N, C-alpha and C positions, 0 to 999 in steps of 0.2 A: 726079413727083418720083422714082418708082421707076425710070423709064427713065433719068433723069439719073444716078442712082447706079449703075445697071447699066453705063452707058457709061463712067463714071469708072473703075470696077473693071475693065472690059474693057481700056481704054487702059493702065491701070497694069500689068496683067498682060502685055500685049504689050510694053510698055516694059521690064519686068523681064527678058523673055526675049531682048531685042535684044542683039547683040554690043556690046562696050565701044566699038568703033569708031563706033558710031552713038549714043553716049552712053547706052547701056542698062546694065543690071546684069549681063549675061552669064550668066543663070541657065538658059539653054536646055538645057545638058547635064544640069543637076540635075532639070529638069522631065521630060526624057526618061527619066532613071533612075527617077524616081518613077513614071512611067507604065508603064514596063516591070515594075517590081516590083509595082505595084498591080493590073495587068491580070488576073493569075491569081486574086488574092483577090476581085476584083470578079466574075469569072466564076463562082467558087464561090458567092458570095452570090446571084447571079442564078439559078444552078441550083437552090440550095436553095429559094428563094422560088417558082420554077416548080414544083418537086415539091410543095411544101405547097399551092400553089393548085390543082394537079391533083388532089391527094387530097381537098381540100375540095369541089371540083367533082363528084368521083365520089360523095362522100357526099350532097351536095345532090341529085344526080340520083336516087340510090337512094331517099332520102327522099320526093322528089316523086312517084316511081313508086308507092311504098307508099301515099301519101296518095291518089293517083288511083285505085288499086285499091280502097281502102277506100270512096271516094265512090261508085264504080261498084257495089260490093256493097251499100252502103246504099240506093242508088237502086233497085236490083233487088229488094232485100228490101221496100222501101216500096211498090213496085208489085204485089207478090204477097200482100199481107197480108189483103185482104178481098175480098168479092164486089163486083162492079160494080153500081151502083144507077142 
């Protein structure tokens, strides 16, 4: 069902952009104007998302490194606590 709905929307979108000579709605110029105006805004959003993901990744790596060092220190302290029997 989803494939059928997707195909219908795809065909209607192409039909809307066709020139009037081909019985279309001749919206091609409007679509291009929308894309030209929306591309910089989309670029800004993608850039912001990438920066936030990068910051979160750096924080995660730093936290994982601290946890790893704490586990190593705990393991080293556990091995040195008593005499071997």
